C-alpha positions, 0 to 999 in steps of 0.5 A: 500500500505504501507504493500508492502513497505520494506526498508530492514533495520534490524529488531532490529532497530525497535523491538530490544528494544521491545525484550529486554523489554519482556526479562526484564519483564520475568526476573522481573516476575521470581524475583517476584515469587522467592522474589529476593531482592528489589535492583535487582527488582528495577534495572530490573524494570528500565531496562524494562522502558528504553527498552520500552521507547527506543522502542517507540522513535525509532519505532514511532519517528525515524521509519527507516522502515517507510515512511520518510517526508521532514524535511523542506518544503523549499526544492524544494518549486516550486514542480517541477524539476529533483532531484538526490538522492545520495545514494538512497539505497532501496528508502526511501529518493527517495520516500520521494521526489516523494511523497512530490513533486508530479511534480518532477522526481528523479534519484536514484544513489547508488553504490550497493557495500559493504555498501549497502550489509552490510546494506541490505544483499544479495551478492555483485555479484548481488547487482546492479540487486537486489538492483535496483529491490528492490528500484523500487519495493518499488516505484511501491508499492507507485505508483510513479515508473514512475517518477524515474530512477535508476543509479548505480554509486559512489557518489564520482565520479558521471556519470552525466554532470555538472549542470544536476539537479535542486536539490539533496538530500542525506539521511544517505549515505554521512556520511558513507564515510571517511573525504576525501570521504565526501569532494569528494561527496559534491563537486560532488553534487555541480558540478551536480547541476544547479546554484541556485539548492538546496541540502538537506543533512540528516545525523545521528546526535550525540545527546542524543536521540541515546545515550539513546537508543543505547549508543556506539552501534550506533557509526557512522562516521557521528556523528561528531561535530555540525558544521562539515557539515555546514563547509564542505558544505561551503568548497564545494561551498554551501550557508547554507539556513536552518538546524535542528535536527529532532529525531536522525537526522540532516538536512542541506538545502544548495544552489549552488550560 
C-alpha cells in the first residue's frame, strides 16, 4: 500500500544528494584515469562522502516522502477524539494521526493557495479540487479515508466554532507564515480547541543536521531561535507539556488550560 502513497514533495529532497554523489564519483573516476593531482582527488573524494552521507540522513532519517510517526506518544494518549490538522497539505501529518490513533477522526484544513502550489505544483485555479483529491487519495491508499474530512480554509482565520476539537496538530505549515501570521494561527488553534485539548506543533528546526546537508539552501522562516515557539505558544494561551528535536525537526506538545 505504501507504493500508492505520494506526498508530492520534490524529488531532490530525497535523491538530490544521491545525484550529486554519482556526479562526484564520475568526476573522481575521470581524475583517476587522467592522474589529476592528489589535492583535487582528495577534495572530490570528500565531496562524494558528504553527498552520500547527506543522502542517507535525509532519505532514511528525515524521509519527507515517507510515512511520518508521532514524535511523542503523549499526544492524544486516550486514542480517541476529533483532531484538526492545520495545514494538512497532501496528508502526511493527517495520516500520521489516523494511523497512530486508530479511534480518532481528523479534519484536514489547508488553504490550497500559493504555498501549497509552490510546494506541490499544479495551478492555483484548481488547487482546492486537486489538492483535496490528492490528500484523500493518499488516505484511501492507507485505508483510513473514512475517518477524515477535508476543509479548505486559512489557518489564520479558521471556519470552525470555538472549542470544536479535542486536539490539533500542525506539521511544517505554521512556520511558513510571517511573525504576525504565526501569532494569528496559534491563537486560532487555541480558540478551536476544547479546554484541556492538546496541540502538537512540528516545525523545521535550525540545527546542524540541515546545515550539513543543505547549508543556506534550506533557509526557512521557521528556523528561528530555540525558544521562539515555546514563547509564542505561551503568548497564545498554551501550557508547554513536552518538546524535542527529532532529525531536522522540532516538536512542541502544548495544552489549552
